[in-house]
N, CA, C and O atoms as a GROMACS GRO file, in nm:
protein
  572
    1MET      N    1   0.107  -0.098  -0.007
    1MET     CA    2   0.078   0.034   0.018
    1MET      C    3   0.092   0.162   0.042
    1MET      O    4   0.037   0.272   0.044
    2ALA      N    5   0.276   0.051   0.078
    2ALA     CA    6   0.226   0.267   0.050
    2ALA      C    7   0.366   0.291  -0.086
    2ALA      O    8   0.446   0.384  -0.078
    3ASP      N    9   0.370   0.205  -0.182
    3ASP     CA   10   0.455   0.206  -0.250
    3ASP      C   11   0.289   0.281  -0.377
    3ASP      O   12   0.303   0.389  -0.434
    4GLU      N   13   0.157   0.198  -0.394
    4GLU     CA   14   0.107   0.326  -0.406
    4GLU      C   15   0.104   0.475  -0.390
    4GLU      O   16   0.104   0.563  -0.475
    5LYS      N   17   0.102   0.480  -0.243
    5LYS     CA   18   0.095   0.585  -0.249
    5LYS      C   19   0.190   0.667  -0.279
    5LYS      O   20   0.185   0.790  -0.283
    6SER      N   21   0.317   0.564  -0.312
    6SER     CA   22   0.391   0.720  -0.306
    6SER      C   23   0.425   0.722  -0.467
    6SER      O   24   0.517   0.796  -0.503
    7ASP      N   25   0.369   0.662  -0.544
    7ASP     CA   26   0.345   0.648  -0.698
    7ASP      C   27   0.244   0.706  -0.727
    7ASP      O   28   0.229   0.750  -0.841
    8GLN      N   29   0.120   0.725  -0.601
    8GLN     CA   30   0.029   0.883  -0.669
    8GLN      C   31   0.057   0.991  -0.645
    8GLN      O   32  -0.019   1.075  -0.693
    9LYS      N   33   0.156   1.034  -0.574
    9LYS     CA   34   0.277   1.184  -0.518
    9LYS      C   35   0.348   1.157  -0.679
    9LYS      O   36   0.323   1.269  -0.723
   10LYS      N   37   0.394   1.111  -0.753
   10LYS     CA   38   0.457   1.159  -0.823
   10LYS      C   39   0.413   1.134  -0.962
   10LYS      O   40   0.499   1.132  -1.050
   11TYR      N   41   0.236   1.106  -1.005
   11TYR     CA   42   0.168   1.018  -1.095
   11TYR      C   43   0.089   1.188  -1.090
   11TYR      O   44   0.058   1.210  -0.972
   12ALA      N   45   0.062   1.269  -1.151
   12ALA     CA   46  -0.053   1.315  -1.043
   12ALA      C   47  -0.182   1.319  -1.104
   12ALA      O   48  -0.272   1.376  -1.043
   13LYS      N   49  -0.209   1.252  -1.242
   13LYS     CA   50  -0.395   1.190  -1.235
   13LYS      C   51  -0.402   1.013  -1.162
   13LYS      O   52  -0.304   0.943  -1.142
   14PRO      N   53  -0.547   0.977  -1.134
   14PRO     CA   54  -0.579   0.927  -1.105
   14PRO      C   55  -0.471   0.783  -1.128
   14PRO      O   56  -0.391   0.792  -1.222
   15LEU      N   57  -0.470   0.650  -1.043
   15LEU     CA   58  -0.427   0.593  -1.114
   15LEU      C   59  -0.538   0.466  -1.166
   15LEU      O   60  -0.649   0.518  -1.164
   16PRO      N   61  -0.547   0.340  -1.205
   16PRO     CA   62  -0.653   0.254  -1.207
   16PRO      C   63  -0.640   0.146  -1.091
   16PRO      O   64  -0.529   0.120  -1.043
   17ARG      N   65  -0.704   0.112  -1.065
   17ARG     CA   66  -0.730  -0.002  -0.964
   17ARG      C   67  -0.708  -0.138  -1.000
   17ARG      O   68  -0.800  -0.189  -1.065
   18ILE      N   69  -0.588  -0.227  -0.968
   18ILE     CA   70  -0.588  -0.326  -1.034
   18ILE      C   71  -0.585  -0.466  -0.925
   18ILE      O   72  -0.495  -0.522  -0.863
   19ASP      N   73  -0.745  -0.488  -0.941
   19ASP     CA   74  -0.736  -0.649  -0.941
   19ASP      C   75  -0.787  -0.769  -1.012
   19ASP      O   76  -0.862  -0.750  -1.108
   20GLU      N   77  -0.763  -0.863  -0.984
   20GLU     CA   78  -0.745  -0.962  -1.025
   20GLU      C   79  -0.881  -1.023  -1.148
   20GLU      O   80  -0.878  -1.136  -1.198
   21GLU      N   81  -0.969  -0.938  -1.170
   21GLU     CA   82  -1.036  -0.876  -1.321
   21GLU      C   83  -0.948  -0.832  -1.417
   21GLU      O   84  -0.944  -0.855  -1.538
   22ASN      N   85  -0.860  -0.751  -1.327
   22ASN     CA   86  -0.820  -0.680  -1.482
   22ASN      C   87  -0.658  -0.739  -1.515
   22ASN      O   88  -0.597  -0.742  -1.622
   23ARG      N   89  -0.605  -0.797  -1.338
   23ARG     CA   90  -0.443  -0.732  -1.386
   23ARG      C   91  -0.396  -0.823  -1.477
   23ARG      O   92  -0.279  -0.863  -1.470
   24PRO      N   93  -0.473  -0.862  -1.563
   24PRO     CA   94  -0.304  -1.020  -1.705
   24PRO      C   95  -0.319  -0.919  -1.802
   24PRO      O   96  -0.245  -0.927  -1.900
   25TRP      N   97  -0.459  -0.761  -1.790
   25TRP     CA   98  -0.425  -0.638  -1.925
   25TRP      C   99  -0.320  -0.573  -1.906
   25TRP      O  100  -0.235  -0.538  -1.987
   26TRP      N  101  -0.335  -0.542  -1.691
   26TRP     CA  102  -0.262  -0.470  -1.666
   26TRP      C  103  -0.075  -0.480  -1.664
   26TRP      O  104   0.000  -0.384  -1.680
   27GLU      N  105  -0.045  -0.587  -1.647
   27GLU     CA  106   0.016  -0.688  -1.677
   27GLU      C  107   0.090  -0.687  -1.818
   27GLU      O  108   0.201  -0.635  -1.825
   28ALA      N  109   0.044  -0.730  -1.906
   28ALA     CA  110   0.014  -0.710  -2.024
   28ALA      C  111   0.087  -0.552  -2.106
   28ALA      O  112   0.188  -0.541  -2.176
   29LEU      N  113  -0.014  -0.447  -2.061
   29LEU     CA  114   0.076  -0.313  -2.074
   29LEU      C  115   0.219  -0.339  -2.015
   29LEU      O  116   0.307  -0.377  -2.093
   30LYS      N  117   0.243  -0.324  -1.905
   30LYS     CA  118   0.376  -0.357  -1.836
   30LYS      C  119   0.493  -0.381  -1.940
   30LYS      O  120   0.592  -0.312  -1.964
   31ARG      N  121   0.427  -0.571  -2.026
   31ARG     CA  122   0.557  -0.568  -2.069
   31ARG      C  123   0.533  -0.471  -2.219
   31ARG      O  124   0.634  -0.478  -2.290
   32HIS      N  125   0.443  -0.402  -2.267
   32HIS     CA  126   0.419  -0.298  -2.353
   32HIS      C  127   0.362  -0.422  -2.426
   32HIS      O  128   0.439  -0.491  -2.495
   33GLU      N  129   0.219  -0.457  -2.413
   33GLU     CA  130   0.219  -0.535  -2.494
   33GLU      C  131   0.001  -0.515  -2.513
   33GLU      O  132  -0.090  -0.525  -2.432
   34LEU      N  133   0.005  -0.495  -2.614
   34LEU     CA  134  -0.212  -0.510  -2.617
   34LEU      C  135  -0.222  -0.665  -2.607
   34LEU      O  136  -0.149  -0.742  -2.669
   35TYR      N  137  -0.314  -0.697  -2.530
   35TYR     CA  138  -0.409  -0.772  -2.520
   35TYR      C  139  -0.586  -0.762  -2.534
   35TYR      O  140  -0.649  -0.656  -2.524
   36ILE      N  141  -0.637  -0.879  -2.555
   36ILE     CA  142  -0.818  -0.807  -2.572
   36ILE      C  143  -0.877  -0.949  -2.468
   36ILE      O  144  -0.837  -1.063  -2.494
   37GLN      N  145  -0.957  -0.927  -2.371
   37GLN     CA  146  -1.042  -1.093  -2.397
   37GLN      C  147  -1.134  -1.080  -2.477
   37GLN      O  148  -1.199  -0.985  -2.518
   38LYS      N  149  -1.130  -1.253  -2.504
   38LYS     CA  150  -1.237  -1.289  -2.642
   38LYS      C  151  -1.326  -1.449  -2.543
   38LYS      O  152  -1.265  -1.533  -2.478
   39CYS      N  153  -1.447  -1.445  -2.560
   39CYS     CA  154  -1.516  -1.547  -2.496
   39CYS      C  155  -1.522  -1.634  -2.572
   39CYS      O  156  -1.577  -1.629  -2.682
   40ARG      N  157  -1.410  -1.816  -2.480
   40ARG     CA  158  -1.485  -1.901  -2.526
   40ARG      C  159  -1.590  -1.952  -2.574
   40ARG      O  160  -1.601  -2.052  -2.644
   41ASP      N  161  -1.668  -1.883  -2.534
   41ASP     CA  162  -1.780  -2.042  -2.563
   41ASP      C  163  -1.865  -1.891  -2.654
   41ASP      O  164  -1.973  -1.950  -2.663
   42CYS      N  165  -1.885  -1.802  -2.699
   42CYS     CA  166  -1.917  -1.665  -2.846
   42CYS      C  167  -1.883  -1.674  -2.883
   42CYS      O  168  -1.931  -1.744  -2.972
   43GLY      N  169  -1.703  -1.621  -2.910
   43GLY     CA  170  -1.581  -1.585  -2.970
   43GLY      C  171  -1.631  -1.365  -2.954
   43GLY      O  172  -1.574  -1.284  -3.026
   44ASP      N  173  -1.749  -1.320  -2.842
   44ASP     CA  174  -1.720  -1.221  -2.798
   44ASP      C  175  -1.590  -1.181  -2.841
   44ASP      O  176  -1.504  -1.270  -2.843
   45LEU      N  177  -1.549  -1.038  -2.884
   45LEU     CA  178  -1.400  -0.983  -2.822
   45LEU      C  179  -1.472  -0.883  -2.693
   45LEU      O  180  -1.583  -0.837  -2.717
   46ARG      N  181  -1.418  -0.855  -2.581
   46ARG     CA  182  -1.456  -0.706  -2.493
   46ARG      C  183  -1.303  -0.636  -2.422
   46ARG      O  184  -1.203  -0.686  -2.370
   47TYR      N  185  -1.340  -0.522  -2.445
   47TYR     CA  186  -1.276  -0.436  -2.315
   47TYR      C  187  -1.333  -0.293  -2.307
   47TYR      O  188  -1.350  -0.204  -2.389
   48TYR      N  189  -1.362  -0.310  -2.142
   48TYR     CA  190  -1.193  -0.374  -2.097
   48TYR      C  191  -1.256  -0.489  -2.016
   48TYR      O  192  -1.372  -0.532  -2.021
   49PRO      N  193  -1.168  -0.521  -1.952
   49PRO     CA  194  -1.188  -0.598  -1.871
   49PRO      C  195  -1.261  -0.679  -1.819
   49PRO      O  196  -1.338  -0.615  -1.747
   50ARG      N  197  -1.284  -0.794  -1.813
   50ARG     CA  198  -1.433  -0.805  -1.739
   50ARG      C  199  -1.436  -0.951  -1.723
   50ARG      O  200  -1.366  -1.029  -1.788
   51ALA      N  201  -1.564  -0.999  -1.583
   51ALA     CA  202  -1.535  -1.188  -1.558
   51ALA      C  203  -1.592  -1.255  -1.609
   51ALA      O  204  -1.586  -1.378  -1.620
   52LEU      N  205  -1.666  -1.172  -1.652
   52LEU     CA  206  -1.807  -1.229  -1.788
   52LEU      C  207  -1.804  -1.204  -1.823
   52LEU      O  208  -1.784  -1.082  -1.818
   53CYS      N  209  -1.822  -1.313  -1.990
   53CYS     CA  210  -1.856  -1.234  -2.151
   53CYS      C  211  -2.002  -1.094  -2.122
   53CYS      O  212  -2.078  -1.093  -2.025
   54THR      N  213  -2.001  -1.041  -2.183
   54THR     CA  214  -2.130  -0.901  -2.171
   54THR      C  215  -2.168  -0.930  -2.273
   54THR      O  216  -2.198  -0.832  -2.340
   55ASN      N  217  -2.187  -1.047  -2.332
   55ASN     CA  218  -2.322  -1.085  -2.472
   55ASN      C  219  -2.371  -1.236  -2.402
   55ASN      O  220  -2.485  -1.270  -2.435
   56CYS      N  221  -2.314  -1.309  -2.331
   56CYS     CA  222  -2.358  -1.432  -2.298
   56CYS      C  223  -2.336  -1.488  -2.142
   56CYS      O  224  -2.403  -1.560  -2.069
   57LEU      N  225  -2.234  -1.432  -2.130
   57LEU     CA  226  -2.181  -1.405  -1.924
   57LEU      C  227  -2.102  -1.573  -1.914
   57LEU      O  228  -2.050  -1.661  -1.845
   58SER      N  229  -2.128  -1.545  -1.987
   58SER     CA  230  -1.988  -1.656  -1.992
   58SER      C  231  -1.849  -1.670  -1.848
   58SER      O  232  -1.817  -1.559  -1.808
   59PRO      N  233  -1.796  -1.755  -1.799
   59PRO     CA  234  -1.681  -1.665  -1.738
   59PRO      C  235  -1.543  -1.759  -1.832
   59PRO      O  236  -1.426  -1.743  -1.796
   60ARG      N  237  -1.576  -1.849  -1.945
   60ARG     CA  238  -1.486  -1.917  -2.021
   60ARG      C  239  -1.395  -1.764  -2.092
   60ARG      O  240  -1.462  -1.687  -2.161
   61THR      N  241  -1.257  -1.734  -2.069
   61THR     CA  242  -1.192  -1.649  -2.098
   61THR      C  243  -1.082  -1.640  -2.233
   61THR      O  244  -0.973  -1.636  -2.177
   62GLU      N  245  -1.074  -1.638  -2.284
   62GLU     CA  246  -0.924  -1.615  -2.319
   62GLU      C  247  -0.886  -1.438  -2.401
   62GLU      O  248  -0.955  -1.372  -2.479
   63TRP      N  249  -0.684  -1.394  -2.312
   63TRP     CA  250  -0.669  -1.323  -2.381
   63TRP      C  251  -0.613  -1.344  -2.523
   63TRP      O  252  -0.555  -1.443  -2.566
   64LEU      N  253  -0.645  -1.218  -2.594
   64LEU     CA  254  -0.575  -1.243  -2.710
   64LEU      C  255  -0.439  -1.088  -2.763
   64LEU      O  256  -0.459  -0.970  -2.736
   65ARG      N  257  -0.326  -1.139  -2.832
   65ARG     CA  258  -0.215  -1.045  -2.860
   65ARG      C  259  -0.312  -0.970  -2.982
   65ARG      O  260  -0.364  -1.008  -3.087
   66CYS      N  261  -0.308  -0.861  -2.917
   66CYS     CA  262  -0.292  -0.765  -3.067
   66CYS      C  263  -0.201  -0.747  -3.103
   66CYS      O  264  -0.090  -0.766  -3.055
   67GLY      N  265  -0.273  -0.660  -3.302
   67GLY     CA  266  -0.071  -0.559  -3.336
   67GLY      C  267  -0.063  -0.456  -3.259
   67GLY      O  268   0.051  -0.439  -3.215
   68GLY      N  269  -0.168  -0.352  -3.213
   68GLY     CA  270  -0.157  -0.212  -3.187
   68GLY      C  271  -0.184  -0.144  -3.288
   68GLY      O  272  -0.136  -0.032  -3.310
   69LYS      N  273  -0.275  -0.211  -3.371
   69LYS     CA  274  -0.302  -0.073  -3.477
   69LYS      C  275  -0.449  -0.036  -3.467
   69LYS      O  276  -0.502  -0.089  -3.369
   70ALA      N  277  -0.515   0.027  -3.529
   70ALA     CA  278  -0.623   0.088  -3.532
   70ALA      C  279  -0.669   0.210  -3.604
   70ALA      O  280  -0.590   0.286  -3.661
   71ARG      N  281  -0.747   0.222  -3.602
   71ARG     CA  282  -0.852   0.355  -3.681
   71ARG      C  283  -0.889   0.500  -3.548
   71ARG      O  284  -0.905   0.467  -3.430
   72VAL      N  285  -0.895   0.613  -3.580
   72VAL     CA  286  -0.986   0.684  -3.474
   72VAL      C  287  -1.108   0.606  -3.555
   72VAL      O  288  -1.120   0.539  -3.658
   73TYR      N  289  -1.215   0.669  -3.421
   73TYR     CA  290  -1.340   0.592  -3.419
   73TYR      C  291  -1.356   0.696  -3.430
   73TYR      O  292  -1.354   0.749  -3.541
   74THR      N  293  -1.390   0.792  -3.269
   74THR     CA  294  -1.462   0.982  -3.293
   74THR      C  295  -1.330   1.017  -3.173
   74THR      O  296  -1.223   0.958  -3.160
   75PHE      N  297  -1.373   1.108  -3.113
   75PHE     CA  298  -1.273   1.226  -3.036
   75PHE      C  299  -1.271   1.264  -2.995
   75PHE      O  300  -1.370   1.328  -3.030
   76THR      N  301  -1.226   1.328  -2.886
   76THR     CA  302  -1.248   1.526  -2.846
   76THR      C  303  -1.096   1.522  -2.771
   76THR      O  304  -1.002   1.455  -2.730
   77ALA      N  305  -1.182   1.711  -2.799
   77ALA     CA  306  -0.989   1.727  -2.737
   77ALA      C  307  -1.066   1.895  -2.652
   77ALA      O  308  -1.135   1.991  -2.688
   78THR      N  309  -0.999   1.844  -2.529
   78THR     CA  310  -0.984   1.935  -2.383
   78THR      C  311  -0.890   2.000  -2.464
   78THR      O  312  -0.812   1.984  -2.557
   79MET      N  313  -0.967   2.141  -2.324
   79MET     CA  314  -0.923   2.263  -2.382
   79MET      C  315  -0.872   2.392  -2.282
   79MET      O  316  -0.801   2.492  -2.266
   80GLN      N  317  -0.958   2.314  -2.238
   80GLN     CA  318  -0.976   2.319  -2.100
   80GLN      C  319  -1.040   2.288  -1.877
   80GLN      O  320  -1.146   2.308  -1.818
   81ASN      N  321  -0.847   2.216  -1.818
   81ASN     CA  322  -0.885   2.120  -1.727
   81ASN      C  323  -0.882   2.177  -1.676
   81ASN      O  324  -0.835   2.275  -1.733
   82GLN      N  325  -0.917   2.210  -1.524
   82GLN     CA  326  -0.797   2.250  -1.364
   82GLN      C  327  -0.752   2.143  -1.277
   82GLN      O  328  -0.676   2.123  -1.182
   83ALA      N  329  -0.820   2.095  -1.340
   83ALA     CA  330  -0.809   1.929  -1.151
   83ALA      C  331  -0.656   1.921  -1.177
   83ALA      O  332  -0.625   1.882  -1.289
   84PRO      N  333  -0.564   1.949  -1.099
   84PRO     CA  334  -0.384   1.872  -1.099
   84PRO      C  335  -0.388   1.738  -1.180
   84PRO      O  336  -0.453   1.644  -1.134
   85GLY      N  337  -0.308   1.724  -1.319
   85GLY     CA  338  -0.259   1.681  -1.373
   85GLY      C  339  -0.273   1.693  -1.539
   85GLY      O  340  -0.202   1.672  -1.638
   86PHE      N  341  -0.444   1.750  -1.502
   86PHE     CA  342  -0.505   1.726  -1.655
   86PHE      C  343  -0.475   1.911  -1.720
   86PHE      O  344  -0.472   1.960  -1.833
   87ARG      N  345  -0.457   1.973  -1.572
   87ARG     CA  346  -0.404   2.123  -1.679
   87ARG      C  347  -0.229   2.075  -1.673
   87ARG      O  348  -0.135   2.134  -1.726
   88GLU      N  349  -0.229   2.019  -1.636
   88GLU     CA  350  -0.089   2.090  -1.745
   88GLU      C  351   0.035   1.952  -1.829
   88GLU      O  352   0.149   1.920  -1.861
   89ALA      N  353  -0.130   1.913  -1.823
   89ALA     CA  354  -0.106   1.770  -2.031
   89ALA      C  355  -0.224   1.870  -2.203
   89ALA      O  356  -0.243   1.842  -2.321
   90LEU      N  357  -0.280   2.010  -2.084
   90LEU     CA  358  -0.370   2.079  -2.186
   90LEU      C  359  -0.316   2.110  -2.348
   90LEU      O  360  -0.199   2.148  -2.357
   91PRO      N  361  -0.389   2.098  -2.465
   91PRO     CA  362  -0.494   2.032  -2.484
   91PRO      C  363  -0.457   1.868  -2.470
   91PRO      O  364  -0.348   1.820  -2.503
   92TYR      N  365  -0.541   1.811  -2.428
   92TYR     CA  366  -0.549   1.718  -2.483
   92TYR      C  367  -0.646   1.631  -2.535
   92TYR      O  368  -0.757   1.683  -2.525
   93ILE      N  369  -0.652   1.470  -2.609
   93ILE     CA  370  -0.760   1.409  -2.674
   93ILE      C  371  -0.798   1.276  -2.638
   93ILE      O  372  -0.720   1.187  -2.671
   94MET      N  373  -0.920   1.238  -2.566
   94MET     CA  374  -0.951   1.208  -2.541
   94MET      C  375  -1.007   1.120  -2.695
   94MET      O  376  -1.054   1.187  -2.786
   95ALA      N  377  -0.993   0.959  -2.709
   95ALA     CA  378  -1.105   0.898  -2.842
   95ALA      C  379  -1.082   0.783  -2.799
   95ALA      O  380  -0.990   0.751  -2.723
   96TYR      N  381  -1.193   0.688  -2.860
   96TYR     CA  382  -1.179   0.586  -2.936
   96TYR      C  383  -1.179   0.524  -3.002
   96TYR      O  384  -1.276   0.528  -3.078
   97VAL      N  385  -1.062   0.411  -3.029
   97VAL     CA  386  -0.969   0.398  -3.191
   97VAL      C  387  -1.054   0.257  -3.134
   97VAL      O  388  -1.085   0.216  -3.022
   98GLU      N  389  -1.082   0.186  -3.334
   98GLU     CA  390  -1.123   0.096  -3.370
   98GLU      C  391  -0.968  -0.007  -3.346
   98GLU      O  392  -0.889   0.016  -3.438
   99LEU      N  393  -0.949  -0.044  -3.310
   99LEU     CA  394  -0.823  -0.197  -3.324
   99LEU      C  395  -0.860  -0.258  -3.445
   99LEU      O  396  -0.969  -0.256  -3.501
  100ASP      N  397  -0.750  -0.316  -3.480
  100ASP     CA  398  -0.767  -0.434  -3.630
  100ASP      C  399  -0.847  -0.516  -3.598
  100ASP      O  400  -0.902  -0.572  -3.693
  101GLU      N  401  -0.892  -0.564  -3.450
  101GLU     CA  402  -0.940  -0.708  -3.449
  101GLU      C  403  -1.033  -0.638  -3.388
  101GLU      O  404  -1.065  -0.679  -3.277
  102GLY      N  405  -1.133  -0.459  -3.468
  102GLY     CA  406  -1.257  -0.523  -3.442
  102GLY      C  407  -1.346  -0.446  -3.292
  102GLY      O  408  -1.460  -0.411  -3.263
  103LEU      N  409  -1.209  -0.449  -3.230
  103LEU     CA  410  -1.251  -0.403  -3.108
  103LEU      C  411  -1.251  -0.254  -3.095
  103LEU      O  412  -1.192  -0.206  -3.192
  104LYS      N  413  -1.327  -0.098  -2.954
  104LYS     CA  414  -1.272  -0.031  -2.993
  104LYS      C  415  -1.323   0.004  -2.891
  104LYS      O  416  -1.437  -0.015  -2.849
  105VAL      N  417  -1.147   0.114  -2.805
  105VAL     CA  418  -1.065   0.144  -2.688
  105VAL      C  419  -1.048   0.269  -2.667
  105VAL      O  420  -0.962   0.340  -2.719
  106LEU      N  421  -1.159   0.309  -2.561
  106LEU     CA  422  -1.100   0.448  -2.514
  106LEU      C  423  -0.922   0.471  -2.436
  106LEU      O  424  -0.860   0.426  -2.340
  107THR      N  425  -0.898   0.576  -2.559
  107THR     CA  426  -0.705   0.587  -2.489
  107THR      C  427  -0.758   0.757  -2.564
  107THR      O  428  -0.850   0.819  -2.616
  108ASN      N  429  -0.573   0.763  -2.500
  108ASN     CA  430  -0.549   0.899  -2.559
  108ASN      C  431  -0.499   0.940  -2.651
  108ASN      O  432  -0.399   0.870  -2.637
  109LEU      N  433  -0.463   1.033  -2.800
  109LEU     CA  434  -0.422   1.076  -2.846
  109LEU      C  435  -0.286   1.066  -2.850
  109LEU      O  436  -0.252   0.954  -2.886
  110VAL      N  437  -0.203   1.134  -2.830
  110VAL     CA  438  -0.118   1.112  -2.787
  110VAL      C  439   0.056   1.222  -2.970
  110VAL      O  440   0.044   1.267  -3.084
  111GLU      N  441   0.142   1.207  -2.895
  111GLU     CA  442   0.191   1.318  -3.057
  111GLU      C  443   0.139   1.392  -3.142
  111GLU      O  444   0.223   1.432  -3.222
  112CYS      N  445   0.063   1.420  -3.156
  112CYS     CA  446  -0.080   1.535  -3.215
  112CYS      C  447  -0.073   1.607  -3.157
  112CYS      O  448  -0.022   1.631  -3.048
  113LYS      N  449  -0.177   1.698  -3.292
  113LYS     CA  450  -0.214   1.856  -3.182
  113LYS      C  451  -0.410   1.815  -3.263
  113LYS      O  452  -0.444   1.741  -3.355
  114PRO      N  453  -0.494   1.913  -3.163
  114PRO     CA  454  -0.655   1.850  -3.208
  114PRO      C  455  -0.657   1.905  -3.314
  114PRO      O  456  -0.756   1.878  -3.382
  115ASP      N  457  -0.559   2.000  -3.374
  115ASP     CA  458  -0.622   2.029  -3.553
  115ASP      C  459  -0.580   1.942  -3.669
  115ASP      O  460  -0.602   1.982  -3.783
  116GLU      N  461  -0.503   1.786  -3.638
  116GLU     CA  462  -0.447   1.752  -3.682
  116GLU      C  463  -0.494   1.584  -3.684
  116GLU      O  464  -0.454   1.524  -3.784
  117VAL      N  465  -0.555   1.521  -3.608
  117VAL     CA  466  -0.657   1.392  -3.569
  117VAL      C  467  -0.833   1.415  -3.663
  117VAL      O  468  -0.927   1.484  -3.624
  118LYS      N  469  -0.828   1.349  -3.761
  118LYS     CA  470  -0.917   1.328  -3.819
  118LYS      C  471  -1.000   1.205  -3.816
  118LYS      O  472  -0.914   1.125  -3.854
  119ILE      N  473  -1.102   1.136  -3.798
  119ILE     CA  474  -1.235   1.026  -3.779
  119ILE      C  475  -1.141   0.975  -3.944
  119ILE      O  476  -1.107   1.027  -4.050
  120GLY      N  477  -1.131   0.779  -3.840
  120GLY     CA  478  -1.057   0.680  -3.993
  120GLY      C  479  -0.838   0.686  -4.033
  120GLY      O  480  -0.762   0.615  -4.099
  121MET      N  481  -0.816   0.837  -3.928
  121MET     CA  482  -0.634   0.777  -3.919
  121MET      C  483  -0.635   0.725  -3.888
  121MET      O  484  -0.739   0.674  -3.847
  122PRO      N  485  -0.511   0.675  -3.868
  122PRO     CA  486  -0.466   0.503  -3.857
  122PRO      C  487  -0.335   0.575  -3.735
  122PRO      O  488  -0.222   0.621  -3.746
  123VAL      N  489  -0.439   0.549  -3.614
  123VAL     CA  490  -0.336   0.487  -3.487
  123VAL      C  491  -0.239   0.339  -3.438
  123VAL      O  492  -0.258   0.218  -3.448
  124GLU      N  493  -0.162   0.400  -3.400
  124GLU     CA  494  -0.055   0.268  -3.376
  124GLU      C  495  -0.026   0.334  -3.140
  124GLU      O  496  -0.013   0.436  -3.073
  125ALA      N  497  -0.031   0.196  -3.124
  125ALA     CA  498  -0.012   0.184  -2.954
  125ALA      C  499   0.121   0.240  -2.894
  125ALA      O  500   0.234   0.193  -2.903
  126VAL      N  501   0.094   0.309  -2.855
  126VAL     CA  502   0.232   0.376  -2.716
  126VAL      C  503   0.223   0.286  -2.588
  126VAL      O  504   0.122   0.248  -2.528
  127PHE      N  505   0.335   0.266  -2.567
  127PHE     CA  506   0.240   0.322  -2.334
  127PHE      C  507   0.351   0.390  -2.250
  127PHE      O  508   0.468   0.351  -2.249
  128GLU      N  509   0.337   0.420  -2.229
  128GLU     CA  510   0.349   0.524  -2.067
  128GLU      C  511   0.383   0.464  -1.970
  128GLU      O  512   0.291   0.385  -1.948
  129ASP      N  513   0.496   0.447  -1.863
  129ASP     CA  514   0.528   0.432  -1.770
  129ASP      C  515   0.495   0.477  -1.688
  129ASP      O  516   0.568   0.536  -1.608
  130ALA      N  517   0.330   0.458  -1.677
  130ALA     CA  518   0.289   0.638  -1.504
  130ALA      C  519   0.394   0.624  -1.408
  130ALA      O  520   0.466   0.712  -1.362
  131THR      N  521   0.392   0.469  -1.377
  131THR     CA  522   0.475   0.457  -1.256
  131THR      C  523   0.534   0.328  -1.230
  131THR      O  524   0.463   0.234  -1.266
  132PRO      N  525   0.636   0.300  -1.180
  132PRO     CA  526   0.727   0.113  -1.171
  132PRO      C  527   0.505   0.060  -1.198
  132PRO      O  528   0.450  -0.024  -1.269
  133ALA      N  529   0.484   0.103  -1.158
  133ALA     CA  530   0.318  -0.069  -1.159
  133ALA      C  531   0.240   0.001  -1.201
  133ALA      O  532   0.122  -0.027  -1.178
  134VAL      N  533   0.273   0.124  -1.285
  134VAL     CA  534   0.142   0.097  -1.384
  134VAL      C  535   0.181   0.144  -1.542
  134VAL      O  536   0.223   0.255  -1.576
  135THR      N  537   0.159   0.046  -1.616
  135THR     CA  538   0.166   0.107  -1.811
  135THR      C  539   0.030   0.168  -1.839
  135THR      O  540  -0.061   0.096  -1.799
  136LEU      N  541   0.001   0.253  -1.882
  136LEU     CA  542  -0.113   0.272  -1.957
  136LEU      C  543  -0.111   0.274  -2.091
  136LEU      O  544  -0.002   0.311  -2.134
  137LEU      N  545  -0.192   0.248  -2.174
  137LEU     CA  546  -0.198   0.234  -2.263
  137LEU      C  547  -0.256   0.334  -2.395
  137LEU      O  548  -0.372   0.301  -2.419
  138LYS      N  549  -0.206   0.452  -2.490
  138LYS     CA  550  -0.212   0.526  -2.576
  138LYS      C  551  -0.199   0.521  -2.713
  138LYS      O  552  -0.129   0.420  -2.722
  139PHE      N  553  -0.210   0.544  -2.783
  139PHE     CA  554  -0.221   0.595  -2.938
  139PHE      C  555  -0.118   0.738  -2.985
  139PHE      O  556  -0.121   0.846  -2.926
  140ARG      N  557  -0.023   0.703  -3.116
  140ARG     CA  558  -0.070   0.805  -3.163
  140ARG      C  559  -0.121   0.850  -3.334
  140ARG      O  560  -0.235   0.873  -3.376
  141PRO      N  561  -0.023   0.851  -3.391
  141PRO     CA  562  -0.079   0.901  -3.577
  141PRO      C  563   0.060   0.734  -3.579
  141PRO      O  564   0.161   0.692  -3.524
  142ALA      N  565  -0.027   0.706  -3.673
  142ALA     CA  566   0.031   0.529  -3.710
  142ALA      C  567   0.202   0.588  -3.818
  142ALA      O  568   0.194   0.664  -3.915
  143ARG      N  569   0.300   0.545  -3.780
  143ARG     CA  570   0.418   0.610  -3.856
  143ARG      C  571   0.471   0.469  -4.046
  143ARG      O  572   0.562   0.500  -4.122
   0.00000   0.00000   0.00000
């Protein structure tokens, strides 16, 4: 618990709560790998990680490695936010990107200005080591 509080002091934005349900997701991100869940019974893909399939309620899950390629599905640029950690990052872009595997993921777009973002723009996964324990998934324009 002391490490988590120490990490929070260094990283100004809220950190995720890692639990048994989402631990494989965060462990993969820590390795700079992107995995999504797939239901072993109905084949449905899902994000964010959950214990049960959102389609058929099956607990039988497997993790699929993704290539990290996507396209911008929709986005918004935030120009004002006075919350600590966020105001220092202005402007920032929140987006849903659609992975090549067909699943939409909520993320931040980085390494581009708000006026450069377009719906359908190809993007690729990047990994931000926010703390020693937490790596965040973000996307940037594809190179």
